N, C-alpha and C positions, 0 to 999 in steps of 0.2 A: 698626671692626666693630660692627654693630648687636647688640642684646641677643639677638635671634632667631638671627642668624648665629653669635654666640658660643656660644649654647646648642647649636646643631647641631654646631658644631666640637667642643665639649666632649663631647657624646654620642658622636661618631665616635671620638674619642681613647679614651674609656672602653670603647667596643665593641672597638676593636683590642687594647687592653690585656687585656681579659677573654678575648678569643679566643686571644691568645697564652698566657695563663695556662692555659687549657684544653688547648692543644696541648702545652705543657711537661708538665703534669700527666699527660696521656695517655702521653707517652713515658717518663716516670719509672715509671709503673705497669707499662708493658710490660717494663721492665727487671727488675721485681720480682714476676713471676709472674702478672700480670693479662692478658697477651696471650692471646686466645681467638678465633681466626678474626677476624671483624670485629665481634665482640660486645664488650659492656662500654662504659660511657660515663661521662664526667665533665662536671659543669656548675658554673658559678659564677653568683652573683647579681650583677647590675650595680649601679652606684651609685644608680640610680633606684629600686631595691628591687622593681620590677615586671617587669624584664626579666631572663631568665636566658639564658646562653650555654652551649650544649651541643654536644658532638661529634655529627656526623651519622652516619647508618648507612652501611654500605658501605666503610668504611675501618678498618683495624686500628689499635689504640691506638698502636703504634709508628710509624705513618706519618701521624698527624694533623698537619695544618698549620693555621694560623689561618683559611685559606680553607675548611676542613672544619668550621667551627663556625657554628652557626645560632642566631638569637635567637628567643626565645619570650616572648610577653607573658602574664604570669600572669593578668591580668584577662580577657583574651580567651579563654583556655582552649584546649584541644587542638583544638577544631573550627576554630580559625583558625591553627593551627600551620603553619609553612612546610613545603614539600616536603622530604623527606629525613630526617624525624625517625625516631628509633628507636621501635619499637612501645612500649617500656617507659618512655618519657619521663615518664609519670605518676608513676613512682617518685620523680622529682625534683620535679615541680611540686606534688604534694600535700604533700610535706614542707615546701617553701618556704611554701606557703599557711598552714601551721599553726605554723611555727617562724620568726618574724622574726629570731631569733638565728643561723640557719643561713645561711652565705654560700657553701657549696660542698657538693656531693653527689657521691658515687662509687658506681657499681654495677658489679660484676664477678663473675667466676667463678674466682678463684684456687684452685688445686687443693687445698691443705691446708685452708684455711678452708671451702671448699665441701664437702670430705669430712667435716670436723668437723660441719658443719651437717646432715649426713645420718646422724648418730648421736645417741645419748643421752649422749655423753661430757660430763662437767662440765669447764668451762674452769678450768685450774689456773694459778696465778700462780707460774711457774717461773723467769722471768728478768725483767730490767728492761723488755724489750719488752712483756711482759704487763701490767706495772704501769700502763701508760697507761690501761688499762681497769679501773681500780680501782673505778669506779662500776658495773661489771657490763656484761654483754653480753646484749641482748634476743634473743629468737627469735620468728620469725613461723611459726606452725604451720598457716597456711592452705594451700589447695591448691597444690601445687608446679608451677604453670603460669605462662605468661607473664603479667605484670601489665600489662594493656593498656587498661584503662578507669579513669575517675576514681574509681569506687566501690572497685575493687580497690586502686588507689593509696592511697585514703584509709585502708583497713584496714591497709596496710603502714605508713603514716605514724603511725597510732595505735599500732601495735605498737612502733615505735622510741621513741615518747613523747618525753621530754626527753633521751634518751640520744644517744650518738654512733655506736653500732654495732648493726646488726641482722643476725642470721644468718637467711637465707631457707631454710627447711627444704627439702632436696633441690634447691636452686637456686643459691644464691650468697650474696653479702653486699651490704649497703647501709651506707654511711658518711655521716654528716651532721655537718659541722663549722663552726667559726667563720670559717674562710677556706680557700682552696684549699691553702695550704701545710700546714695542720693536717689537712685531709682526706686529702691524699696520705700524710702521715706516719702517720696512724691506719690507713690502708689497708695500707701496707707493714708496719707493726708487727703488725697483726692476722695477716697471713699468716705472718710470721716466728714469732710466738708459737705459732700452731697447728702449724707445722712442728716447732718445738722440742719441743712436747708429744708429737707423734708419735714423734720420735726418742728422747726420754727414756723414753717408755713401753716401748720395746723393750729397754731396758737394766736396768730394775729398778723398784722401787716409787718412785712420784713423791714428791718432797719439796718441796712448795710453800714459797714465802716466807711466814713467819709473818704472819698477818693484821694483827697489831699494828704491823708495819713498813711496810705498803703505802702508807699516806698520806704518811709521812715520805719514803720513796723517791720517790714521785710528785712531791712538792713540789720536790725538788732536781733530779730528772731531766728534768722536763717544764716548765721555765720558759717564759714566753711567747715570748721571742725565739729559743728554740732551733730551732723549726720552720723559721724563715727561714734559719738557718745550714745546716741539712740540705738545704733546698731549693736553696740556692746551690751546695752541693757536688754535688748531683745534676746540676744544669745544667752545671757545669764538667765532670763526667764525660761527659755527653752530647756536649759540644763536643769533648772529646778523642776520642771515638769517631766523630765526624763526624755525630752525631745532632742537629745544630742547623739542618738544612736548612729554609729558609723562615722562619727566625726572625730577629729584629732582633739586632744586634750588642751593643747596650747593655742589660744586665739587672743 
């Protein structure tokens, strides 16, 4: 095989793998409160660093297959984006342009975190789920409309800064992480932490974990390889439910 052909083959394999990762991530998020009509999207950065693979519009998170994932070239910009792109794809592209460390982005409208973002409530570290966000949660207070152009996307990317989670006021959430497994884990735990805070607040005065313990708990609870364990367990759960349609057998 020539070097050109080998390069094309490797690119095709990487594209299929990335598309399948987006499909799995979408289905996992659908199980955990992120299903919202055909809205919400997941993306991953490809091995070439310039291509992102993102769910197309028109399909719900729970029904995404690898065929429903499209490739976008960051250098070309949205003017050259393929048909079928979500209007808010700039939420992803503008983060990737500014954050070479980010390999996966999630945007969605989970009910508890979205409700939390529509209040002045202070995020409380009540459970181990919340401790993932020991470095804090940022908020975008810009206009609560669709983020559809690169200037708006840039403002959102600046709002998340070097963080992993951004609450979009009166809109939803944005998660930017080191890989797709961590992006899904952070998205799921954010919704769980917000739900727990809502539940706890109905029972009495909140009693957060002491600040002095947060870093220690985080170091033990969120070791690097743990996200992969949870990811594999979620895929096994989807397979048991028959939610592995269109996916390869070996993962």
